[in-house]
N, C-alpha and C positions, 0 to 999 in steps of 0.2 A: 218644121215651121219656117216661115219666111223671116229673115232678119237682116239688118245692116251689119256687115262684118268687115273687119280689117285684119290683115295678116302681116302687115309691116307698118312701121311708123312713117309718117310723111304728110304730104299735102292732102286736102279733102278727097282727092281722087283715089286714095288708097281704100276708101270705104265703098263697098259694093253690096248689092242685094243678093242674097244666096239662101238656099234651103239648108237648114241645119237641124239637128235632132232637138226635139222639144224636151225641155227639162222634166225630170220625174220628181215629184215632191217626196221628200223623206218623211219620216214619222211626225216631225214637228213643223213641216213646211206648208206654205200656202202657194198654190200655183195660180197666177193671175193671167187672165186673157187680157192683154194690154190694148187699151183704146188710144191712149196718148202718153207721150213722154216729152221731155224737152232736150234740146241740144244746148248744153251749158258750157261755160268757160272751162269746167273740169273735163268735159269731153274734148275740147280743143287741146288742153294740155296733155291729156292721155294720148291722143292721136299724134300730135306733132312733137311730143317730148320737149316742148318749150315750157320750162318751169323756172321759178325764181332762182336767182344766183345761188349756187352752192348746193342745190337740192337734187341735182341730177342722179347721184348714186342712190340717195334715199328713194327717189321716185322710181328708179329701176327695180327696186325690191318689190314694189307693189304693181308696177305696170309691165315689167319684163325687161330683160337686159338686151336681148338681140331681136326679139319679136314679141308682139303683144301677149301678155299673160291672159287677158280676157278679150276674146274676139269680138264681143258685142258690147258697145258702149251704151250710155244712157243710165244716169244715176237715179232716175225717178220713174214712176209709172202710176198711171191711173187706169183702172179697168174693173173687170168683174171676176170674182173668184171662180175658177174653173174646177179645181179639186183641192182637197186638203189631205194631209197625212193622218194616219190613224190616231195620233195623240194630240191633234189640234182641237182646241175647245173654244177658241175666241172667234173663229170665223167659219162660215159655211158656204158651200157653192151658191152662187147667185148674189152674194154680198158685193156691193159696189165700194171699192176701196181706193186709197192712195197709199203709196209706199215710197220710202227713200231707200234705195238699194245700196248706196254708198260705193265703196271701193270695189265691190263685186260687180258693179255695173249690170248690164243685161236688159235695160229698158227699151232698147231700139229693136224689139223683136215682138212677134205675135204673142209670146208667152214669157213670163218672168217668174222666177221663184224667189221667195223670201221666207225667212223663219217667222212663225207666229209671234216670237218674242222680239222680233226686230221692229224697225220703225214702219209700222203699217197701221192704218186706221180707216174707219169708214169715211168715205168722202163726204163733203158737205151736202146736206140734203138739198135737192133742187138745183144743184150746180152741175153744169155739163162737165164731162171728163176733161176736155181741153182746158177749161178754166181752172178746174180743181188741181190739175197737175202743175199749173203755173205757180201754185202756192208752195210747192214742196221744197225744191232745192234752195231757193232763196230764203223762204220762210223758216225752215228748220235750222239753217245755218245762222241766220240773224238771231233767232230765238236762243240758240245755244250760246252765242257770244254775249248777248245782252244779259243773260242770266248770270254772268260772271261778276256783275257789279250791281249796285243798288240804283235803280232808276225810278223816280216818282214825280209827283207834281213839282214843276219848276226846275227839274234837273236840266242842265244845259248840255245838249248832245249835238255833236257835229258828225255828220255822215259824209265821208269822202268817197265819191263814186256812188252818189245817191240814186242814180237812174238805172243801175244794173239790177240783176235779179236779187242779189243780197241787199243792195242799197235800198231799193224800193220797199222791200220788206222791213228793213231796219228803221226806215223813216216812219212807217206805219206803226210798227210795234212800239217804238219809243213814244210816239204821239199818243197811242192808246194808254200808255202808263202816265201820261200827263207831262211829258218832257217838252221843253222848248227846243225844237229841232232846227239846226242850221244844215242845209244841204249844199254840198259842193258837187257841181255837175256842169255840163255845157248849157249855155244860155237857152238853147232850143228846148231843153227839158225843164226849164224853170216852172212853167205852168203845171206840168205833170207832178213834180215833187211837191209843189204847193198844195195841189189837190189831195195829196196823200197825207198832208199834215205838217209839212215844213213851214216854219214861220219866217225863215230867212233863206235866201239863196245866194251862193257865191259862184260866179262864173269862173271856172278854173282857167279859161283862156285869157282873161283880162286881169285876174287878181290871184296872187299866190297866197292862199290862206295861211300857210305856215309862216309868212312874214308879217302877219297881223299881230295886234296887241290884245285882242279879245281872248278871254279864257273860257274853258269848257270843263265840265265835270267828266264828260266821257267823249272820247274821239273814237269813232269806228272807221277803220281804214279798209275799204273794199277794193283799193287800187294797188296798193303795195309801194306807194311813193311817199308815205308819211311815217318815216322811221321815228323811233323815240328821240333820237338826237335832233331831228328837225322840228318836232312838235312838243317836246317836254315843257317848254316855256309857256305853252298854251293850256296845259293841263293844270287845273286847280289842285291845291293840296288835297291829297287823299283821292284824287281822281283816277281815271283809267284810260289806257290806250288799248283798244281791242283790235289787234292786227289780224284781220281775216286773211289777208294775203301779206306775206313777208318772205324774206330770204333766209338762208341758213343762219347768218349772223343774228338776225332778229329773233330767231327761235332760240339759239344757244344762249343769248345774253338777256333774255326776257326776265328770268328769275333774279339775276344779279342787279339788273336795272330797277326792278321792283323794290328790291331790298334797300338799295342805296338811296333811291328817290322818295320812297314812301308812296309812290304812285303805282297802281297795278299795271303791269305790262303783260297782256295775255296773248300768246301767239301759238298755243298748242292746238292740236287737232280737235275735231268735233266728234262727240259720241252721239250718234243719231238715236233718238228715243221716241217710242210711240206716244208717250205723254206730251211731248212737244208738238207732234202732229195733231194730236187731239185738241191741244190748246189753239192751234191755228184753225182747225175746223170750227171750233166754237166761235172764234172771232169772225170767221167768214159767214157763218150762219146768222150772226147777229148784225152783219153789215159793217163791222169795224175793221175788216181786212179784205181787200179786194185784189184779185189777180191783175198783174200788169203784163200784157202780152204785146210784143212788138210785131212779130210775124208768125205765120203758120205754114207748115210744110207737110206734105204727104210723105210716107215712108220712101216712095220712089224718088223723092226730091232730096234725099239725104245729103248728097254732095253739095247741093245749093245751100242747104241748111248749115253745113259746116263752113262753107265759104262766108256766109252771112255772119256767123259767130266769130270767125277768124278776124273779121274787119274791126272788131272791138268797139262798135258803136251801138250795141244792142240796148234797147230800153226794156227792162224787165226780162221776160222769157221769150225764147223762140220755141214754139210748141211744135212737136212732131206728132202728126196723126197717123197712128199705126192701123187703126180700123175706123170705119165711119161711126159717128155718134148715132146711137139708136139701132145699130146693126146687130147687137148681141141679144 
């Protein structure tokens, strides 16, 4: 099969298009013929080895110490089930699905393999593959973090980095639950996040939200610059800091900070679940969750896609079209 592969860490140019062996599904596996994936911040970190402070050694365990452990990047996929293992009961060839592949990667290829017990679900009915895949990475991550605290009508939620893949999903998911959402992003993205459900926008270039006096029940940090020490005075008693991105210190001290402050500090990794994908699908089908796509690239443009994501100004998702819509 054709795939975007990298055999060493480095700049976008280390990724090339090559022919590699198509995965063979095991007894419990689903083989997806991929139509679309995304190039995410996680792909950038895996390829470049640029990770938050102190996480280099831990990242090497999953990514590889001297060369990439997984040659094909891409944490998500949308496509059509090509084949299933003999013990698969939930899916059949021809099913249109979305999947979160997680740390195994593999979405930037013509075929991807995932366990039927993993994060895989039927894609939203009537939605194109390119749109559907844009829901996956940001949506399942935001859902997992928001599930760690109670959010309901009137909950005051601040999303730092509200215009990225996780941020745009977090704004929408919190708004669906009835929260009053404050979005921190560039002023050029104010109209976007407002359309997604934010009731207030803070331009990070002209105002440091951590120096403010307003308080919030939940702060979602999708950037990695809102440590507990910087924002604890903004978190209401019993509130929460959901650190989607943080450094080693933030991870190691999360439990002790929670215990001492009485405020939840959540910085541990995400368990990707099919039920969370199914929740996103239901919202999308009802029109309460929409994909946010900045740019689209064909597989042959993989280097350009990585360069675009590396720049750090992506709004929502950068979609990678592996096959043409309607070609399967």
